[in-house]
PDB file of N, CA, C and O in Angstrom, chain B, residues numbered from 101:
ATOM      1  N   MET B 101     -23.269  -5.558  13.133  1.00  0.00           N
ATOM      2  CA  MET B 101     -23.147  -4.847  12.067  1.00  0.00           C
ATOM      3  C   MET B 101     -22.185  -4.830  10.816  1.00  0.00           C
ATOM      4  O   MET B 101     -21.029  -5.226  10.968  1.00  0.00           O
ATOM      5  N   ALA B 102     -22.478  -4.533   9.991  1.00  0.00           N
ATOM      6  CA  ALA B 102     -21.748  -4.864   8.846  1.00  0.00           C
ATOM      7  C   ALA B 102     -20.991  -3.382   8.756  1.00  0.00           C
ATOM      8  O   ALA B 102     -21.331  -2.223   8.995  1.00  0.00           O
ATOM      9  N   VAL B 103     -19.943  -3.953   8.346  1.00  0.00           N
ATOM     10  CA  VAL B 103     -18.738  -2.669   8.390  1.00  0.00           C
ATOM     11  C   VAL B 103     -18.879  -2.037   6.950  1.00  0.00           C
ATOM     12  O   VAL B 103     -18.565  -2.756   6.002  1.00  0.00           O
ATOM     13  N   LYS B 104     -19.289  -0.855   6.724  1.00  0.00           N
ATOM     14  CA  LYS B 104     -18.962  -0.715   5.141  1.00  0.00           C
ATOM     15  C   LYS B 104     -18.325  -0.399   4.666  1.00  0.00           C
ATOM     16  O   LYS B 104     -17.761   0.518   5.262  1.00  0.00           O
ATOM     17  N   PRO B 105     -17.655  -0.735   3.096  1.00  0.00           N
ATOM     18  CA  PRO B 105     -16.694  -0.672   2.590  1.00  0.00           C
ATOM     19  C   PRO B 105     -15.925   0.299   2.926  1.00  0.00           C
ATOM     20  O   PRO B 105     -16.424   1.237   3.548  1.00  0.00           O
ATOM     21  N   ILE B 106     -14.473   0.308   2.583  1.00  0.00           N
ATOM     22  CA  ILE B 106     -13.515   1.405   2.700  1.00  0.00           C
ATOM     23  C   ILE B 106     -13.659   1.942   0.917  1.00  0.00           C
ATOM     24  O   ILE B 106     -13.141   1.178   0.102  1.00  0.00           O
ATOM     25  N   GLU B 107     -14.255   3.048   0.449  1.00  0.00           N
ATOM     26  CA  GLU B 107     -14.259   3.568  -1.235  1.00  0.00           C
ATOM     27  C   GLU B 107     -13.048   3.676  -1.722  1.00  0.00           C
ATOM     28  O   GLU B 107     -12.420   4.569  -1.154  1.00  0.00           O
ATOM     29  N   LEU B 108     -12.559   3.218  -2.410  1.00  0.00           N
ATOM     30  CA  LEU B 108     -10.781   3.454  -2.931  1.00  0.00           C
ATOM     31  C   LEU B 108     -10.837   3.930  -4.447  1.00  0.00           C
ATOM     32  O   LEU B 108      -9.818   4.239  -5.065  1.00  0.00           O
ATOM     33  N   LEU B 109     -11.967   3.958  -4.931  1.00  0.00           N
ATOM     34  CA  LEU B 109     -12.293   5.037  -6.229  1.00  0.00           C
ATOM     35  C   LEU B 109     -13.256   5.923  -5.724  1.00  0.00           C
ATOM     36  O   LEU B 109     -14.030   5.579  -4.830  1.00  0.00           O
ATOM     37  N   GLY B 110     -13.268   7.195  -6.303  1.00  0.00           N
ATOM     38  CA  GLY B 110     -13.723   7.850  -6.302  1.00  0.00           C
ATOM     39  C   GLY B 110     -13.920   9.007  -5.463  1.00  0.00           C
ATOM     40  O   GLY B 110     -13.670   8.528  -4.357  1.00  0.00           O
ATOM     41  N   GLY B 111     -14.205  10.217  -5.274  1.00  0.00           N
ATOM     42  CA  GLY B 111     -13.911  11.347  -4.682  1.00  0.00           C
ATOM     43  C   GLY B 111     -13.307  11.867  -4.833  1.00  0.00           C
ATOM     44  O   GLY B 111     -12.497  11.532  -5.698  1.00  0.00           O
ATOM     45  N   GLU B 112     -13.105  13.364  -4.036  1.00  0.00           N
ATOM     46  CA  GLU B 112     -11.735  13.989  -3.907  1.00  0.00           C
ATOM     47  C   GLU B 112     -11.058  13.385  -3.937  1.00  0.00           C
ATOM     48  O   GLU B 112     -11.324  12.287  -3.447  1.00  0.00           O
ATOM     49  N   SER B 113      -9.466  13.610  -4.597  1.00  0.00           N
ATOM     50  CA  SER B 113      -8.500  13.305  -4.781  1.00  0.00           C
ATOM     51  C   SER B 113      -6.994  13.941  -3.534  1.00  0.00           C
ATOM     52  O   SER B 113      -6.468  15.051  -3.457  1.00  0.00           O
ATOM     53  N   VAL B 114      -6.830  13.146  -3.049  1.00  0.00           N
ATOM     54  CA  VAL B 114      -5.521  13.230  -1.599  1.00  0.00           C
ATOM     55  C   VAL B 114      -4.405  13.042  -2.119  1.00  0.00           C
ATOM     56  O   VAL B 114      -3.745  14.080  -2.177  1.00  0.00           O
ATOM     57  N   TYR B 115      -3.713  11.791  -2.687  1.00  0.00           N
ATOM     58  CA  TYR B 115      -2.841  11.462  -3.140  1.00  0.00           C
ATOM     59  C   TYR B 115      -2.635  10.710  -4.363  1.00  0.00           C
ATOM     60  O   TYR B 115      -3.095   9.594  -4.605  1.00  0.00           O
ATOM     61  N   CYS B 116      -1.898  11.428  -5.115  1.00  0.00           N
ATOM     62  CA  CYS B 116      -1.331  11.044  -6.444  1.00  0.00           C
ATOM     63  C   CYS B 116      -0.581  10.192  -6.507  1.00  0.00           C
ATOM     64  O   CYS B 116       0.562  10.410  -6.107  1.00  0.00           O
ATOM     65  N   ILE B 117      -0.964   8.768  -7.084  1.00  0.00           N
ATOM     66  CA  ILE B 117       0.398   8.075  -7.815  1.00  0.00           C
ATOM     67  C   ILE B 117       0.321   8.036  -9.256  1.00  0.00           C
ATOM     68  O   ILE B 117      -0.669   7.903  -9.975  1.00  0.00           O
ATOM     69  N   ASN B 118       1.751   8.200  -9.603  1.00  0.00           N
ATOM     70  CA  ASN B 118       1.730   8.469 -11.070  1.00  0.00           C
ATOM     71  C   ASN B 118       1.837   6.689 -11.757  1.00  0.00           C
ATOM     72  O   ASN B 118       1.984   5.583 -11.237  1.00  0.00           O
ATOM     73  N   GLU B 119       1.727   7.028 -12.696  1.00  0.00           N
ATOM     74  CA  GLU B 119       2.394   5.226 -13.860  1.00  0.00           C
ATOM     75  C   GLU B 119       3.424   4.675 -13.291  1.00  0.00           C
ATOM     76  O   GLU B 119       3.664   3.665 -12.630  1.00  0.00           O
ATOM     77  N   SER B 120       4.075   5.739 -13.778  1.00  0.00           N
ATOM     78  CA  SER B 120       5.998   5.415 -13.079  1.00  0.00           C
ATOM     79  C   SER B 120       6.354   4.911 -11.352  1.00  0.00           C
ATOM     80  O   SER B 120       7.219   4.208 -10.831  1.00  0.00           O
ATOM     81  N   GLN B 121       5.344   5.584 -10.926  1.00  0.00           N
ATOM     82  CA  GLN B 121       5.405   5.210  -9.027  1.00  0.00           C
ATOM     83  C   GLN B 121       5.257   3.635  -9.128  1.00  0.00           C
ATOM     84  O   GLN B 121       6.003   2.733  -8.748  1.00  0.00           O
ATOM     85  N   LEU B 122       3.861   3.619  -9.864  1.00  0.00           N
ATOM     86  CA  LEU B 122       3.590   1.830  -9.978  1.00  0.00           C
ATOM     87  C   LEU B 122       3.883   1.198 -10.041  1.00  0.00           C
ATOM     88  O   LEU B 122       3.980   0.243  -9.270  1.00  0.00           O
ATOM     89  N   ARG B 123       4.444   1.514 -11.790  1.00  0.00           N
ATOM     90  CA  ARG B 123       5.822   0.540 -12.139  1.00  0.00           C
ATOM     91  C   ARG B 123       6.722   0.336 -11.280  1.00  0.00           C
ATOM     92  O   ARG B 123       7.146  -0.814 -11.163  1.00  0.00           O
ATOM     93  N   SER B 124       7.173   1.233 -10.578  1.00  0.00           N
ATOM     94  CA  SER B 124       8.083   1.132 -10.115  1.00  0.00           C
ATOM     95  C   SER B 124       8.101   0.113  -9.067  1.00  0.00           C
ATOM     96  O   SER B 124       9.014  -0.692  -8.887  1.00  0.00           O
ATOM     97  N   ALA B 125       6.679   0.240  -8.173  1.00  0.00           N
ATOM     98  CA  ALA B 125       6.542  -0.479  -7.006  1.00  0.00           C
ATOM     99  C   ALA B 125       6.590  -1.612  -7.291  1.00  0.00           C
ATOM    100  O   ALA B 125       7.301  -2.343  -6.601  1.00  0.00           O
ATOM    101  N   PHE B 126       5.912  -2.114  -8.316  1.00  0.00           N
ATOM    102  CA  PHE B 126       5.483  -3.093  -8.818  1.00  0.00           C
ATOM    103  C   PHE B 126       6.574  -4.006  -9.146  1.00  0.00           C
ATOM    104  O   PHE B 126       6.531  -5.222  -8.961  1.00  0.00           O
ATOM    105  N   ARG B 127       7.419  -3.445  -9.575  1.00  0.00           N
ATOM    106  CA  ARG B 127       9.116  -3.654 -10.054  1.00  0.00           C
ATOM    107  C   ARG B 127       9.849  -4.396  -8.811  1.00  0.00           C
ATOM    108  O   ARG B 127      10.309  -5.537  -8.788  1.00  0.00           O
ATOM    109  N   LEU B 128       9.821  -3.308  -7.667  1.00  0.00           N
ATOM    110  CA  LEU B 128      10.343  -4.213  -6.090  1.00  0.00           C
ATOM    111  C   LEU B 128       9.503  -4.554  -5.704  1.00  0.00           C
ATOM    112  O   LEU B 128       9.380  -3.933  -4.649  1.00  0.00           O
ATOM    113  N   ALA B 129       8.522  -5.343  -5.836  1.00  0.00           N
ATOM    114  CA  ALA B 129       7.290  -6.112  -4.728  1.00  0.00           C
ATOM    115  C   ALA B 129       7.786  -7.056  -5.634  1.00  0.00           C
ATOM    116  O   ALA B 129       8.074  -8.073  -5.004  1.00  0.00           O
ATOM    117  N   HIS B 130       8.022  -7.181  -6.855  1.00  0.00           N
ATOM    118  CA  HIS B 130       7.907  -8.717  -7.604  1.00  0.00           C
ATOM    119  C   HIS B 130       9.038  -9.296  -8.274  1.00  0.00           C
ATOM    120  O   HIS B 130       9.307 -10.483  -8.455  1.00  0.00           O
ATOM    121  N   GLU B 131       9.873  -7.890  -8.730  1.00  0.00           N
ATOM    122  CA  GLU B 131      11.322  -8.928  -9.479  1.00  0.00           C
ATOM    123  C   GLU B 131      12.679  -8.207  -8.873  1.00  0.00           C
ATOM    124  O   GLU B 131      13.784  -8.486  -9.338  1.00  0.00           O
ATOM    125  N   ASP B 132      12.519  -7.320  -7.868  1.00  0.00           N
ATOM    126  CA  ASP B 132      13.973  -7.244  -6.853  1.00  0.00           C
ATOM    127  C   ASP B 132      14.363  -8.613  -6.052  1.00  0.00           C
ATOM    128  O   ASP B 132      13.609  -9.401  -5.482  1.00  0.00           O
ATOM    129  N   PRO B 133      15.502  -8.636  -6.162  1.00  0.00           N
ATOM    130  CA  PRO B 133      15.821 -10.035  -5.797  1.00  0.00           C
ATOM    131  C   PRO B 133      15.612 -10.098  -4.221  1.00  0.00           C
ATOM    132  O   PRO B 133      15.107 -11.034  -3.601  1.00  0.00           O
ATOM    133  N   ASP B 134      16.144  -8.813  -3.666  1.00  0.00           N
ATOM    134  CA  ASP B 134      16.426  -8.893  -2.157  1.00  0.00           C
ATOM    135  C   ASP B 134      14.873  -8.094  -1.521  1.00  0.00           C
ATOM    136  O   ASP B 134      14.365  -8.378  -0.436  1.00  0.00           O
ATOM    137  N   ALA B 135      14.357  -7.115  -2.456  1.00  0.00           N
ATOM    138  CA  ALA B 135      13.222  -6.678  -1.582  1.00  0.00           C
ATOM    139  C   ALA B 135      11.686  -7.703  -1.878  1.00  0.00           C
ATOM    140  O   ALA B 135      10.766  -7.782  -1.064  1.00  0.00           O
ATOM    141  N   ALA B 136      11.728  -8.465  -3.332  1.00  0.00           N
ATOM    142  CA  ALA B 136      10.747  -8.854  -3.357  1.00  0.00           C
ATOM    143  C   ALA B 136      10.048 -10.309  -2.621  1.00  0.00           C
ATOM    144  O   ALA B 136       8.875 -10.661  -2.742  1.00  0.00           O
ATOM    145  N   PRO B 137      10.980 -10.919  -1.948  1.00  0.00           N
ATOM    146  CA  PRO B 137      10.411 -11.767  -0.998  1.00  0.00           C
ATOM    147  C   PRO B 137       9.850 -11.262  -0.245  1.00  0.00           C
ATOM    148  O   PRO B 137       8.622 -11.206  -0.310  1.00  0.00           O
ATOM    149  N   ARG B 138      10.805 -10.504   1.113  1.00  0.00           N
ATOM    150  CA  ARG B 138      10.460  -9.584   1.728  1.00  0.00           C
ATOM    151  C   ARG B 138       8.802  -8.884   1.396  1.00  0.00           C
ATOM    152  O   ARG B 138       7.748  -9.489   1.594  1.00  0.00           O
ATOM    153  N   ILE B 139       8.891  -7.912   1.020  1.00  0.00           N
ATOM    154  CA  ILE B 139       7.942  -7.471   0.166  1.00  0.00           C
ATOM    155  C   ILE B 139       6.773  -8.901   0.699  1.00  0.00           C
ATOM    156  O   ILE B 139       6.008  -9.032   1.655  1.00  0.00           O
ATOM    157  N   GLN B 140       7.114  -9.713  -0.388  1.00  0.00           N
ATOM    158  CA  GLN B 140       5.974 -10.467  -0.559  1.00  0.00           C
ATOM    159  C   GLN B 140       5.133 -11.225   1.072  1.00  0.00           C
ATOM    160  O   GLN B 140       4.003 -11.168   1.556  1.00  0.00           O
ATOM    161  N   THR B 141       6.282 -11.806   1.412  1.00  0.00           N
ATOM    162  CA  THR B 141       6.264 -12.351   2.740  1.00  0.00           C
ATOM    163  C   THR B 141       5.270 -11.381   3.600  1.00  0.00           C
ATOM    164  O   THR B 141       4.415 -11.803   4.378  1.00  0.00           O
ATOM    165  N   GLU B 142       5.502 -10.176   3.356  1.00  0.00           N
ATOM    166  CA  GLU B 142       4.440  -9.385   4.078  1.00  0.00           C
ATOM    167  C   GLU B 142       3.403  -8.934   3.400  1.00  0.00           C
ATOM    168  O   GLU B 142       2.724  -8.515   4.337  1.00  0.00           O
ATOM    169  N   LEU B 143       2.876  -8.747   2.580  1.00  0.00           N
ATOM    170  CA  LEU B 143       2.194  -8.900   1.712  1.00  0.00           C
ATOM    171  C   LEU B 143       0.921  -9.862   2.254  1.00  0.00           C
ATOM    172  O   LEU B 143      -0.108  -9.341   2.685  1.00  0.00           O
ATOM    173  N   ALA B 144       1.111 -11.392   2.184  1.00  0.00           N
ATOM    174  CA  ALA B 144       0.556 -12.564   2.319  1.00  0.00           C
ATOM    175  C   ALA B 144       0.567 -12.496   3.424  1.00  0.00           C
ATOM    176  O   ALA B 144      -0.150 -13.497   3.436  1.00  0.00           O
ATOM    177  N   ALA B 145       0.747 -12.173   4.936  1.00  0.00           N
ATOM    178  CA  ALA B 145       0.967 -12.077   6.098  1.00  0.00           C
ATOM    179  C   ALA B 145      -0.300 -11.234   6.327  1.00  0.00           C
ATOM    180  O   ALA B 145      -1.303 -11.744   6.825  1.00  0.00           O
ATOM    181  N   LEU B 146      -0.241  -9.711   5.896  1.00  0.00           N
ATOM    182  CA  LEU B 146      -1.247  -9.016   6.270  1.00  0.00           C
ATOM    183  C   LEU B 146      -2.654  -9.571   5.356  1.00  0.00           C
ATOM    184  O   LEU B 146      -3.719  -9.396   5.949  1.00  0.00           O
ATOM    185  N   GLU B 147      -2.737 -10.157   4.107  1.00  0.00           N
ATOM    186  CA  GLU B 147      -3.841 -10.400   3.810  1.00  0.00           C
ATOM    187  C   GLU B 147      -4.444 -11.652   4.345  1.00  0.00           C
ATOM    188  O   GLU B 147      -5.622 -12.009   4.304  1.00  0.00           O
ATOM    189  N   SER B 148      -3.371 -12.271   4.873  1.00  0.00           N
ATOM    190  CA  SER B 148      -4.131 -13.140   5.840  1.00  0.00           C
ATOM    191  C   SER B 148      -4.731 -12.492   7.467  1.00  0.00           C
ATOM    192  O   SER B 148      -5.773 -12.872   8.001  1.00  0.00           O
ATOM    193  N   LYS B 149      -4.266 -11.983   7.744  1.00  0.00           N
ATOM    194  CA  LYS B 149      -4.642 -11.085   8.959  1.00  0.00           C
ATOM    195  C   LYS B 149      -5.874 -10.419   8.930  1.00  0.00           C
ATOM    196  O   LYS B 149      -6.850 -10.554   9.669  1.00  0.00           O
ATOM    197  N   LEU B 150      -5.676  -9.624   7.897  1.00  0.00           N
ATOM    198  CA  LEU B 150      -6.841  -7.899   8.052  1.00  0.00           C
ATOM    199  C   LEU B 150      -7.983  -8.470   6.735  1.00  0.00           C
ATOM    200  O   LEU B 150      -8.205  -9.352   5.905  1.00  0.00           O
ATOM    201  N   SER B 151      -8.414  -7.289   7.278  1.00  0.00           N
ATOM    202  CA  SER B 151      -9.966  -7.367   6.198  1.00  0.00           C
ATOM    203  C   SER B 151      -9.477  -6.306   5.202  1.00  0.00           C
ATOM    204  O   SER B 151      -8.518  -5.545   5.331  1.00  0.00           O
ATOM    205  N   ARG B 152     -10.399  -6.426   4.113  1.00  0.00           N
ATOM    206  CA  ARG B 152     -10.122  -5.225   3.140  1.00  0.00           C
ATOM    207  C   ARG B 152      -9.911  -4.222   3.536  1.00  0.00           C
ATOM    208  O   ARG B 152      -8.955  -3.487   3.285  1.00  0.00           O
ATOM    209  N   ASN B 153     -10.985  -4.024   4.367  1.00  0.00           N
ATOM    210  CA  ASN B 153     -11.383  -2.320   4.995  1.00  0.00           C
ATOM    211  C   ASN B 153      -9.530  -1.726   5.468  1.00  0.00           C
ATOM    212  O   ASN B 153      -9.016  -0.700   5.024  1.00  0.00           O
ATOM    213  N   GLU B 154      -8.789  -2.811   6.541  1.00  0.00           N
ATOM    214  CA  GLU B 154      -7.814  -2.683   7.512  1.00  0.00           C
ATOM    215  C   GLU B 154      -7.317  -2.661   6.479  1.00  0.00           C
ATOM    216  O   GLU B 154      -7.010  -1.510   6.169  1.00  0.00           O
ATOM    217  N   ARG B 155      -6.992  -3.609   5.527  1.00  0.00           N
ATOM    218  CA  ARG B 155      -5.768  -3.340   4.383  1.00  0.00           C
ATOM    219  C   ARG B 155      -5.921  -1.829   3.736  1.00  0.00           C
ATOM    220  O   ARG B 155      -4.919  -1.116   3.791  1.00  0.00           O
ATOM    221  N   ALA B 156      -6.998  -1.353   3.188  1.00  0.00           N
ATOM    222  CA  ALA B 156      -7.002  -0.313   3.144  1.00  0.00           C
ATOM    223  C   ALA B 156      -6.906   0.884   3.613  1.00  0.00           C
ATOM    224  O   ALA B 156      -6.858   1.827   2.824  1.00  0.00           O
ATOM    225  N   ALA B 157      -6.862   1.083   4.948  1.00  0.00           N
ATOM    226  CA  ALA B 157      -6.590   1.953   5.870  1.00  0.00           C
ATOM    227  C   ALA B 157      -5.284   1.738   6.203  1.00  0.00           C
ATOM    228  O   ALA B 157      -4.687   2.727   6.628  1.00  0.00           O
ATOM    229  N   LEU B 158      -4.681   0.717   6.125  1.00  0.00           N
ATOM    230  CA  LEU B 158      -3.179   0.150   6.275  1.00  0.00           C
ATOM    231  C   LEU B 158      -2.471   1.247   5.257  1.00  0.00           C
ATOM    232  O   LEU B 158      -1.640   2.095   5.583  1.00  0.00           O
ATOM    233  N   ALA B 159      -3.029   1.005   3.913  1.00  0.00           N
ATOM    234  CA  ALA B 159      -2.139   1.482   2.539  1.00  0.00           C
ATOM    235  C   ALA B 159      -2.260   3.238   2.756  1.00  0.00           C
ATOM    236  O   ALA B 159      -1.403   4.034   2.373  1.00  0.00           O
ATOM    237  N   PHE B 160      -3.746   3.650   3.576  1.00  0.00           N
ATOM    238  CA  PHE B 160      -3.891   5.077   3.430  1.00  0.00           C
ATOM    239  C   PHE B 160      -2.480   5.775   4.406  1.00  0.00           C
ATOM    240  O   PHE B 160      -1.712   6.719   4.223  1.00  0.00           O
ATOM    241  N   VAL B 161      -2.608   5.002   5.212  1.00  0.00           N
ATOM    242  CA  VAL B 161      -1.569   5.311   6.726  1.00  0.00           C
ATOM    243  C   VAL B 161      -0.271   5.273   6.393  1.00  0.00           C
ATOM    244  O   VAL B 161       0.360   6.159   6.968  1.00  0.00           O
ATOM    245  N   LEU B 162       0.440   4.526   5.617  1.00  0.00           N
ATOM    246  CA  LEU B 162       1.413   4.367   5.339  1.00  0.00           C
ATOM    247  C   LEU B 162       1.779   5.489   4.119  1.00  0.00           C
ATOM    248  O   LEU B 162       2.825   6.134   4.190  1.00  0.00           O
ATOM    249  N   ILE B 163       0.760   5.679   2.911  1.00  0.00           N
ATOM    250  CA  ILE B 163       1.183   6.397   2.287  1.00  0.00           C
ATOM    251  C   ILE B 163       1.410   7.923   2.966  1.00  0.00           C
ATOM    252  O   ILE B 163       2.423   8.602   2.797  1.00  0.00           O
ATOM    253  N   ASP B 164       0.306   8.287   3.725  1.00  0.00           N
ATOM    254  CA  ASP B 164       0.364   9.159   4.678  1.00  0.00           C
ATOM    255  C   ASP B 164       1.846   9.727   5.667  1.00  0.00           C
ATOM    256  O   ASP B 164       2.469  10.788   5.700  1.00  0.00           O
ATOM    257  N   ARG B 165       1.964   8.540   6.317  1.00  0.00           N
ATOM    258  CA  ARG B 165       3.489   8.800   6.848  1.00  0.00           C
ATOM    259  C   ARG B 165       4.506   8.854   6.090  1.00  0.00           C
ATOM    260  O   ARG B 165       5.344   9.733   6.290  1.00  0.00           O
ATOM    261  N   LEU B 166       4.658   7.950   5.078  1.00  0.00           N
ATOM    262  CA  LEU B 166       5.886   8.434   4.092  1.00  0.00           C
ATOM    263  C   LEU B 166       5.908   9.671   2.982  1.00  0.00           C
ATOM    264  O   LEU B 166       6.867  10.109   2.347  1.00  0.00           O
ATOM    265  N   LEU B 167       4.696  10.027   2.975  1.00  0.00           N
ATOM    266  CA  LEU B 167       4.808  11.644   2.888  1.00  0.00           C
ATOM    267  C   LEU B 167       5.418  12.582   3.508  1.00  0.00           C
ATOM    268  O   LEU B 167       6.084  13.500   3.028  1.00  0.00           O
ATOM    269  N   LYS B 168       5.081  12.238   5.074  1.00  0.00           N
ATOM    270  CA  LYS B 168       5.308  12.990   5.761  1.00  0.00           C
ATOM    271  C   LYS B 168       6.754  12.965   6.635  1.00  0.00           C
ATOM    272  O   LYS B 168       7.161  13.725   7.514  1.00  0.00           O
ATOM    273  N   SER B 169       7.415  11.646   5.954  1.00  0.00           N
ATOM    274  CA  SER B 169       9.047  11.595   6.424  1.00  0.00           C
ATOM    275  C   SER B 169       9.940  11.956   5.741  1.00  0.00           C
ATOM    276  O   SER B 169       9.692  12.124   4.547  1.00  0.00           O
ATOM    277  N   SER B 170      11.020  12.156   6.137  1.00  0.00           N
ATOM    278  CA  SER B 170      11.884  12.605   4.946  1.00  0.00           C
ATOM    279  C   SER B 170      12.366  11.392   4.746  1.00  0.00           C
ATOM    280  O   SER B 170      12.364  10.483   5.576  1.00  0.00           O
ATOM    281  N   PRO B 171      13.082  11.322   2.879  1.00  0.00           N
ATOM    282  CA  PRO B 171      13.383  10.038   2.442  1.00  0.00           C
ATOM    283  C   PRO B 171      14.423   9.604   3.029  1.00  0.00           C
ATOM    284  O   PRO B 171      14.122   8.418   2.894  1.00  0.00           O
ATOM    285  N   GLY B 172      15.267   9.572   3.496  1.00  0.00           N
ATOM    286  CA  GLY B 172      16.207   8.709   4.458  1.00  0.00           C
ATOM    287  C   GLY B 172      15.752   7.912   5.691  1.00  0.00           C
ATOM    288  O   GLY B 172      16.310   6.981   6.272  1.00  0.00           O
ATOM    289  N   ALA B 173      14.831   8.402   5.880  1.00  0.00           N
ATOM    290  CA  ALA B 173      14.038   7.725   7.532  1.00  0.00           C
ATOM    291  C   ALA B 173      13.818   6.430   6.568  1.00  0.00           C
ATOM    292  O   ALA B 173      13.271   5.419   7.007  1.00  0.00           O
TER     293      ALA B 173
END
C-alpha cells in the first residue's frame, strides 16, 4: 500500500517561521564553523535513512518540541 505524502504546503497555519529565522537557521547549518559540520552530518544520515514523509514528520515533531521547551534546554 502506498503511503500518502505529508503535505508540506497549504492548509491552516500552525507554526510560523519568519524569513529572519530561516536565514539564521541556514547560516548555522551551512556557515557556522562549529555547528555546520555537525548539522550537515546529521542531515546526511537522516536523509539516507528516512523517507520524505518520515523527515517531514521529524521536522514537525522537532519544531513542536522546541516550542514547548525552555530556551536553555
